[in-house]
C-alpha positions as CSV (number, residue, x, y, z in Angstrom):
1,Q,-4.5,8.9,4.6
2,V,-8.3,8.9,5.1
3,T,-10.2,5.8,6.1
4,L,-13.9,5.4,6.8
5,K,-15.2,2.2,8.3
6,E,-18.9,1.5,8.7
7,S,-20.5,-0.8,11.3
8,G,-23.9,-1.5,12.8
9,G,-25.7,-3.1,9.8
10,G,-27.9,-6.1,10.3
11,S,-31.3,-7.6,9.8
12,V,-34.4,-6.2,11.4
13,Q,-38.2,-6.4,10.9
14,S,-40.2,-3.6,9.4
15,G,-40.7,-0.8,12.0
16,G,-37.4,-1.7,13.8
17,S,-34.4,0.5,14.4
18,L,-30.7,0.3,13.7
19,K,-27.8,2.7,14.3
20,L,-25.0,2.8,11.9
21,S,-21.5,4.1,12.9
22,C,-18.7,5.4,10.7
23,A,-15.3,5.5,12.4
24,T,-13.1,8.0,10.6
25,D,-9.4,8.5,10.5
26,G,-7.6,11.4,8.8
27,V,-10.9,13.3,8.5
28,T,-11.7,16.6,10.3
29,L,-15.4,16.5,10.5
30,T,-15.6,20.2,10.8
31,R,-13.9,20.6,7.4
32,H,-15.6,17.9,5.6
33,C,-19.1,17.3,4.3
34,M,-20.0,13.9,5.8
35,G,-22.7,11.8,4.3
36,W,-24.5,8.5,4.3
37,Y,-25.4,6.8,1.0
38,R,-27.1,3.6,0.2
39,Q,-27.3,1.2,-2.8
40,P,-30.0,-1.4,-3.0
41,E,-29.0,-4.5,-4.9
42,G,-29.3,-3.9,-8.6
43,K,-30.1,-0.2,-8.2
44,E,-28.1,3.0,-8.3
45,R,-26.5,4.6,-5.3
46,E,-28.5,7.4,-3.6
47,G,-27.7,9.9,-1.0
48,V,-29.5,9.5,2.4
49,A,-28.2,12.3,4.5
50,V,-25.4,14.8,4.9
51,L,-23.9,16.9,7.7
52,D,-21.9,20.0,6.7
53,A,-19.2,21.9,8.5
54,D,-21.7,24.1,10.2
55,G,-23.6,21.1,11.6
56,I,-26.5,21.6,9.2
57,T,-28.2,18.3,8.2
58,T,-30.0,17.5,5.0
59,Y,-32.0,14.4,4.2
60,A,-33.5,12.6,1.3
61,E,-37.3,12.9,1.3
62,S,-37.7,9.2,1.7
63,V,-36.0,9.1,5.1
64,K,-37.0,12.5,6.6
65,G,-38.5,12.1,10.0
66,R,-37.1,8.5,10.3
67,F,-33.3,8.9,10.0
68,T,-30.9,11.1,11.9
69,I,-27.3,11.9,11.0
70,S,-25.0,13.0,13.8
71,Q,-21.5,13.1,15.0
72,D,-20.1,12.6,18.4
73,N,-18.2,15.1,20.6
74,T,-14.8,13.7,19.6
75,K,-15.8,14.5,16.0
76,K,-14.3,11.2,14.9
77,N,-17.4,9.2,14.5
78,L,-20.4,9.7,12.3
79,Y,-23.7,8.0,13.0
80,L,-27.0,7.3,11.2
81,Q,-29.9,6.5,13.5
82,M,-32.6,4.7,11.5
83,N,-36.0,4.3,13.0
84,N,-39.3,2.9,11.6
85,L,-37.3,1.0,9.0
86,K,-39.1,-0.2,5.9
87,P,-38.3,-3.0,3.5
88,E,-37.4,-0.4,0.9
89,D,-34.6,0.7,3.2
90,T,-32.8,-2.5,2.5
91,A,-29.4,-1.7,1.0
92,S,-25.7,-1.5,1.5
93,Y,-25.0,1.7,3.4
94,Y,-21.8,3.7,2.9
95,C,-20.2,6.5,4.8
96,A,-18.5,9.2,2.6
97,A,-16.6,12.5,3.0
98,E,-16.0,15.5,0.8
99,Y,-13.2,17.9,1.7
100,L,-14.7,21.3,1.8
101,G,-11.6,23.5,2.1
102,A,-12.9,27.1,2.7
103,K,-16.5,26.1,2.0
104,R,-18.9,25.3,4.8
105,H,-21.7,23.5,3.0
106,C,-22.1,20.3,1.1
107,S,-22.5,20.3,-2.7
108,H,-26.1,21.1,-3.8
109,T,-25.9,17.9,-5.8
110,W,-24.9,15.8,-2.7
111,R,-27.5,13.1,-3.4
112,V,-25.5,12.0,-6.4
113,G,-22.3,11.6,-4.4
114,S,-20.0,12.7,-7.2
115,Y,-18.2,15.3,-5.1
116,M,-17.4,12.9,-2.3
117,D,-13.7,12.2,-2.1
118,Y,-13.6,9.3,0.3
119,W,-15.8,6.2,0.8
120,G,-16.1,3.4,3.2
121,K,-16.6,-0.2,2.2
122,G,-20.2,-0.3,3.4
123,T,-22.4,-2.2,5.8
124,T,-25.6,-4.1,4.9
125,V,-29.0,-3.4,6.2
126,T,-31.9,-5.8,5.6
127,V,-35.4,-5.0,6.5
128,S,-38.0,-7.7,6.3
129,S,-41.8,-7.2,6.2
């Protein structure tokens, strides 16, 4: 059974930083595409960043240069370091995983999230101006 549990959300002022964590169980990070997604209130979910089985990262244009997705050496925890936060980053953030099988890379449509097999329950980030 796969479980994903996010933590680290909170309220910060514009320009501040937060680091989100995703504790995984039942996931082999080297055989899954791991991603962070967010959903602002009243809006659609969007992909923020993904990390594939080869360690290659891909980011949404809106967060490039500000956010960093990573995993720790135990390969059990996924992180999202968020710097220079903006009010438009306010959202619920979700950790997700796609089982890759023999593949090494995330789906080219990763931003939609439709190929993700597992989801956490989310953590809320609020950025005030």
